[in-house]
C-alpha positions in Angstrom: 5.6 1.7 -11.9 6.9 5.1 -13.0 6.2 8.0 -10.9 4.2 10.9 -12.4 6.1 14.0 -13.6 6.3 17.3 -11.7 3.7 19.6 -12.9 3.2 23.3 -13.2 0.2 24.4 -11.0 -1.8 25.4 -14.1 -1.4 22.1 -15.6 -2.5 20.1 -12.7 -6.4 20.2 -13.3 -5.9 19.0 -16.8 -3.5 16.3 -15.8 -5.8 14.8 -13.1 -8.7 15.0 -15.5 -6.7 13.0 -18.1 -5.8 10.3 -15.5 -9.4 9.9 -14.3 -10.8 9.8 -17.9 -8.2 7.1 -18.9 -9.1 5.1 -15.8 -12.9 5.3 -16.7 -12.1 4.2 -20.2 -9.8 1.4 -19.4 -12.4 0.0 -16.7 -15.3 -0.1 -19.1 -13.1 -1.5 -21.9 -11.9 -4.4 -19.8 -13.2 -7.7 -21.3 -14.7 -10.1 -20.6 -15.5 -8.3 -17.4 -18.3 -10.7 -16.2 -21.7 -9.3 -15.8 -21.0 -5.8 -16.9 -21.0 -3.8 -20.2 -17.5 -4.1 -21.8 -16.2 -3.7 -25.3 -17.6 -7.0 -26.6 -20.9 -7.1 -24.6 -23.8 -4.5 -24.1 -26.9 -4.4 -22.1 -30.1 -4.1 -24.1 -30.7 -0.4 -22.8 -27.1 0.6 -22.2 -24.1 -0.2 -24.5 -20.4 0.3 -24.5 -20.6 3.5 -26.5 -23.0 5.1 -23.8 -20.2 4.6 -21.3 -17.6 6.2 -23.6 -19.8 9.2 -24.2 -20.4 9.6 -20.4 -16.7 9.3 -19.6 -16.1 12.3 -22.0 -19.1 14.1 -20.6 -17.8 14.2 -16.9 -14.4 15.6 -17.6 -15.2 19.2 -17.0 -16.5 18.4 -13.5 -13.3 16.3 -12.7 -11.3 19.3 -13.9 -13.3 21.6 -11.7 -12.8 19.4 -8.6 -9.1 19.1 -9.3 -8.9 22.9 -9.6 -10.6 23.2 -6.2 -7.8 21.0 -4.8 -5.1 23.4 -6.1 -7.1 26.3 -4.7 -7.0 24.7 -1.2 -3.3 24.4 -1.4 -3.1 28.1 -2.4 -5.4 29.2 0.5 -8.1 30.7 -1.7 -10.6 27.9 -0.8 -11.2 26.0 2.4 -12.1 22.3 2.6 -15.6 22.9 3.8 -16.1 25.1 0.8 -15.6 22.3 -1.8 -18.9 21.5 -3.5 -18.4 17.9 -4.0 -22.1 17.0 -4.1 -22.8 19.6 -6.7 -19.9 18.4 -8.9 -21.3 14.9 -8.6 -24.8 16.1 -9.6 -23.5 18.2 -12.5 -21.4 15.3 -13.8 -24.3 12.9 -13.7 -26.6 15.4 -15.4 -24.1 16.0 -18.3 -23.4 12.3 -18.7 -27.2 11.7 -19.3 -27.2 14.5 -21.8 -24.4 12.9 -23.8 -25.9 9.6 -24.4 -29.4 7.9 -24.8 -28.7 4.9 -22.5 -29.6 4.6 -18.8 -27.3 5.1 -15.8 -23.8 4.6 -16.6 -21.2 6.0 -14.2 -23.0 7.2 -11.0 -20.9 5.0 -8.8 -17.7 5.9 -10.5 -18.4 9.6 -10.4 -19.1 9.4 -6.6 -15.7 7.7 -6.0 -13.7 9.8 -8.5 -14.9 13.3 -7.7 -13.3 13.5 -4.3 -10.2 11.7 -5.8 -10.1 14.6 -8.3 -9.9 17.2 -5.4 -7.4 15.1 -3.4 -5.2 14.6 -6.4 -5.2 18.4 -7.2 -4.3 19.2 -3.5 -1.5 16.5 -3.5 0.1 17.5 -6.7 -0.1 21.2 -5.8 1.6 20.6 -2.4 4.1 18.0 -3.4 4.7 18.8 -7.2 4.8 15.1 -7.7 2.4 12.4 -6.8 2.5 10.6 -3.4 0.1 7.8 -2.6 0.4 8.3 1.2 -0.3 12.1 0.8 -3.1 11.4 -1.6 -4.9 9.0 0.7 -4.5 11.4 3.6 -5.9 14.3 1.5 -8.7 12.1 0.2 -9.8 11.4 3.9 -9.9 15.2 4.5 -11.9 15.9 1.4 -14.8 13.3 2.1 -14.9 14.2 5.8 -15.3 17.9 5.0 -18.6 17.4 3.0 -21.8 19.3 4.1 -25.6 18.8 4.1 -25.7 20.6 0.7 -23.4 18.0 -0.7 -25.8 15.3 0.6 -28.9 17.0 -0.9 -27.1 17.3 -4.2 -26.2 13.7 -4.2 -29.9 12.7 -3.6 -30.6 14.8 -6.7 -27.9 13.0 -8.7 -29.3 9.7 -7.7 -32.9 10.8 -8.7 -31.4 11.9 -12.1 -29.5 8.6 -12.7 -32.3 6.3 -11.4 -30.0 3.4 -10.8 -31.3 -0.1 -10.3 -31.2 -1.9 -7.0 -31.7 0.9 -4.6 -34.1 -0.9 -2.3 -35.7 0.7 0.8 -34.0 1.7 3.9 -35.7 2.7 7.2 -34.0 6.2 7.5 -33.3 9.0 5.0 -34.3 6.8 2.1 -33.2 8.4 -1.2 -36.6 7.7 -2.7 -38.4 9.5 0.1 -39.3 13.1 -0.8 -38.9 14.1 2.8 -35.3 12.9 3.1 -33.6 15.9 1.6 -35.6 18.3 3.9 -34.6 16.3 6.9 -30.9 16.3 5.9 -30.8 20.0 5.5 -32.9 20.7 8.7 -30.9 18.3 10.8 -27.4 19.4 9.2 -26.5 15.9 8.1 -23.3 15.9 6.0 -22.7 13.5 2.9 -20.1 11.8 4.8 -22.5 11.0 7.6 -25.0 9.7 5.0 -22.4 7.4 3.7 -21.7 6.2 7.3 -25.3 5.1 7.6 -25.3 3.4 4.2 -21.8 1.9 4.3 -23.1 -1.4 5.5 -25.1 -2.1 2.4 -23.2 -0.1 -0.2 -19.5 -0.5 -1.1 -19.2 2.9 -2.6 -20.5 4.5 0.6 -18.1 2.2 2.5 -15.1 3.3 0.4 -15.7 7.0 1.5 -15.8 6.2 5.2 -12.9 3.5 5.1 -10.5 5.9 3.4 -11.0 3.8 0.2 -10.0 0.6 1.9 -10.9 -1.8 -1.0 -9.4 0.5 -3.6 -6.0 0.9 -1.9 -5.5 -2.2 0.3 -7.0 -4.8 -1.9 -7.3 -3.5 -5.4 -4.3 -1.3 -6.1 -1.9 -3.7 -4.3 -3.2 -6.4 -6.6 -3.2 -4.4 -9.8 0.4 -3.3 -9.1 1.5 -6.9 -8.9 -0.3 -7.7 -12.0 1.3 -5.0 -13.9 4.8 -5.8 -12.5 4.2 -9.4 -13.7 4.1 -8.0 -17.4 0.5 -8.8 -18.2 -1.3 -6.5 -20.5 -3.6 -3.8 -19.1 -6.7 -5.6 -20.1 -5.8 -8.8 -18.3 -4.7 -6.8 -15.3 -8.0 -4.8 -15.2 -10.1 -8.0 -15.5 -8.1 -9.9 -12.9 -8.2 -6.9 -10.5 -11.9 -6.7 -10.9 -12.2 -10.5 -10.2 -9.9 -10.1 -7.2 -12.1 -7.3 -5.7 -15.2 -9.3 -6.5 -13.7 -12.5 -4.8 -12.9 -10.6 -1.6 -15.9 -8.3 -1.3 -19.3 -9.5 -2.4 -20.9 -7.0 -4.7 -23.4 -5.0 -2.7 -25.5 -4.2 -5.8 -26.1 -7.9 -6.3 -26.7 -8.3 -2.6 -29.4 -5.7 -2.7 -31.0 -7.1 -5.7 -30.9 -10.9 -5.0 -29.6 -11.3 -1.4 -26.3 -12.0 0.3 -26.1 -15.6 -0.5 -26.2 -15.0 -4.2 -23.6 -12.3 -4.0 -21.3 -14.7 -2.1 -21.8 -17.3 -4.8 -20.7 -14.8 -7.4 -17.5 -14.1 -5.2 -16.8 -17.7 -4.9 -17.0 -18.1 -8.7 -14.6 -15.2 -9.2 -12.1 -16.6 -6.8 -12.1 -20.0 -8.6 -11.5 -18.3 -12.0 -8.5 -16.6 -10.7 -7.2 -19.8 -9.1 -7.7 -21.4 -12.7 -5.4 -18.7 -14.0 -8.1 -16.3 -15.4 -7.2 -14.8 -18.8 -3.7 -16.3 -18.8 -4.8 -20.0 -19.2 -7.2 -21.8 -21.5 -9.3 -23.2 -18.6 -9.3 -20.0 -16.7 -10.6 -18.1 -20.0 -13.1 -20.8 -20.7 -14.5 -20.5 -17.1 -14.4 -16.6 -17.3 -16.5 -16.6 -20.5 -19.0 -19.1 -19.0 -19.2 -16.9 -15.9 -19.9 -13.8 -18.0 -22.8 -15.7 -19.7 -24.2 -16.9 -16.3 -24.3 -13.3 -15.0 -26.3 -11.9 -17.7 -30.2 -11.7 -17.6 -32.5 -8.9 -18.9 -33.0 -7.5 -15.3 -29.2 -7.4 -14.5 -29.9 -9.1 -11.2 -26.3 -10.5 -11.1 -24.6 -7.4 -12.4 -21.4 -6.6 -10.3 -21.8 -2.9 -10.9 -20.3 -1.8 -7.7 -17.2 -3.8 -8.3 -16.8 -2.1 -11.7 -17.0 1.3 -10.1 -14.3 0.4 -7.6 -12.1 -0.9 -10.4 -12.3 2.4 -12.0 -11.1 4.0 -8.9 -8.3 1.5 -8.5 -7.1 2.2 -12.1 -7.2 6.0 -11.3 -4.7 5.5 -8.4 -2.3 3.6 -10.6 -2.5 6.2 -13.5 -2.1 9.1 -11.1 0.9 7.3 -9.7 2.5 7.1 -13.1 1.3 4.0 -14.9 0.8 4.3 -18.7 -0.6 1.5 -20.9 
């Protein structure tokens, strides 16, 4: 995998933005990505084009976050002054303005926004991309979040109205009093994600230093690409790999852990059958895609899709080009 080129400081925000945009577009285009919207399958209320429009709409906010990373390196901004929650909220708001579907990229935005800051900081400090440095910076970015970031995230979720939220005993996102308590008790967004990490893999990624993204997904994607498969096959197989190893928490919240584990087992068996590289694997994959589709999207592995976008972002920042 080629390393990214050395960049002028002024070019870094645009470069990072282009990397994250490409990752988002490749993820949603991956097909047949079972149970999710992809280029040959839509949901009734949200279609492929809605995701494309949303990906374009969020780019100004990725650029802003990447610029903040550069500013940290220059010493004109401190880590605790990054407005990660506000960037997430603004990105979600703009994504909704640019398309008429429902929630599209909430989870991806939550994962990719701190990655934009960390990538800007990494490239400004090293002049070329280093995964080790990037992950170190990513940890610092998410741990520096504030109560205001948490309040803005709650606003973003209210705007997106994602399915499968469920109810939790403390600081429930649907409870009008939660934001007030967060601000009064000075609870940071990182601390909120610590609380929710046991039932949400996006939150878990923040507090585990993106363990699924780097330690499972990126390692597997890298091997796929080194094996000379096309990017669509690599994307779908990486999605299946993550799904096989980590039961999707969106499915678990909607239908229970047993069903989520069944979905993971099916994903593993498809990979064992060769996935898109064999006739049997492809047949089983298409059948699996049909099984996961229902009008209420109860078996939609949406969290796995969000993490797949983050995995692709790491690869592209590190120099991969389709």
